C-alpha angles and dihedrals in degrees: 000000000000113000091225106035125167092217132029125174092228130023119190120198111208131033099215120122092285095050095045092046091052091048092049093051092049091047091050087061093048096256116147112231137170121212117203121196128173095215130075096226146358114307101262100216122084116244114155113041105172139062131167135231093268091059092042085057090051090051089052088056088056089055101251105100095118092044092050091048088057093057101035137076124210113234125216097228136261137321123194110209133185125232090275091055093251113149110247097176137355128205114194122209126196115255089192124072117310128202086283091055098252140077114288097232126030130183121205146151112261097216089055091050092048090050089053092050093049093046090050092050089061088069091068115072091194091070125066124189115205114190128195086039113132113194111219103172143016116191128175115240112203115315102309111036141061126205112217120198120198137169126223102234092206101048098023089229118147120227135188128202130178122219140179093220131025122199118197108210088152104124138242093326093050119179090196091054089055090047091058090047093241124152133202117253109218113225091199102257128119127151134162114228136183113230117199131184119193132180125205139155090211117105110241093195093218128148107276099242140069117298115207113192108206105207126134090210097050115000112188145181129207128186139160110232101177144358091284104009127093134181128208127181122191130183109242122232117236095261096043132094135180089260089069089067102040095124132055090239091058092043097046097084090060097049096035095105089064101036103040108151096020113115119237092240089059091061120079115199108222099182143328118209139165119231129184108218112214137179112215139146127193113242090222128032100187143012119194107318097344121095138180124214137178119001089355086068104031143006117209126194109240099239095110098028096242104124099098091033090059092054093050090049088055091052093048094046095051099032101070092039092052090047089052091052096045091048092048096245097113134036116254089242090077089073088073088068090068094074093032092057104031104041097061089041094052091044090053093052092047091053090048089052089049091053091054091045092051092052089051100045112019116120132202128044095318093054092045091050092050092051098040101041113011107039097052089054099042093100090057097051112101111245096009095077090049091049093054097037097041108055092200107140121227120273118271118257119260116281141150085282098042111054102195128182126191096262116130091224094046112153097195112107094022129102116258117230122261104223131165106261127221091268090059095253126116118248093242092053091053097045099040114176096335137097116271134205109209110194140172090199124064120251117233117241095264091050091049091049091050093051089051090050090053092049096247127141117227114217121190117223098212118207113274095016126121092253091052091051091047092054092045093052088050089049091238137127094202141009134198111222122199124223089263088057093248115135112249093191142336134194150134096263104084095192092049092050092049091052091066094063109108125213102269113156118168110198113254094243094063093075088237 
């Protein structure tokens, strides 16, 4: 694609993890897209430090599973501690492969992940990243185009490009969100926190998971994010700022419980920053052919480590649908399912994060009751332990691409597992970026021919295998799985299930 085109099918504003993920998915399907970012390079300071097995699976679909493994560290789970550092509850997570094929909790350095994503994008000629490009305006042209104006921050030259679809991955102060006349709904949470990154070769001898200190006076979080890198987060008191902790000597009293016995000169202060944690959701995620994703659409408090994950889920959800529309495989109406599916999902995860944050930081009788009575028993409450230990996100709401019934074991809207098949390959590696029909009953030749015509991969769920058990638990004989691995529909009538598969045929040379 020309580096300075006058028209591009898709323009993406923002080259953070969400924007680059969206661009990569589109490019895998052969869709030309232009990514515009106002900065020259990746933001150098770490922000997000955690992602779960579902997102690891998504990264594998982008082609960087091995590279991410080299820069990440599986975590053992979560401990809830009281103000005296006594463990009130512990939730273990598997460091080995989960149902998605990867560790359940993974710690990493965001600049390293972003560098991987950008390097990987260069493999796809259909995507172009233009840096030092500050978008100043997005204006609809007629009913099917948007004109995007941006300024080259080096030369000062102004440029315009027309696009059929505009994706706003441009953060909390999103220009695209303003262009679609959306506003952020405040979920009534705002706290100032100190975020600290420290490097040391000394071994801290701490439990290898996330520590959440539940204390209304000084709630805190500790986590190891690399072999020599550590992250602490502390709630700031009203009269405190990050400047009060700008030296290791000033910071040491806060981190002492974790570094007792380690000399100050063995601790290297990477950065100290103040963040205001908010909980917000945009009231509209698209208008016409303009969409918002990631922080432009929602802000999640960090208590369950799902902020970055939510943005990548947005990119995956919208990416394959938009590729289907641009390539003529799907009707444009399917783009309405992006907001229908993702908004309730994001809202649920934000409220779950708020519940954890309230337990950590709430004062008064309610907060004391939560910490004294509820938190120490969380791991014994049916369903709650599984929710915290198993990072599986809730099923998507019903939509034109998630045909849900009222069954309690309904598979539609949920992710399918990613097991090793009888031929030794993982499901995702067999299916690629296509639709799949997973079935415990054989298709007849005409049905197989029709699935081939529609571009779908047929996967046999052999008796006794993980896929067969998954179907049986869901009371289904077959399931149609979308390219984002979400189940479109499932049921006992094989012919009926197969009829829901759309024509979706990525060309062979896309690697999909």
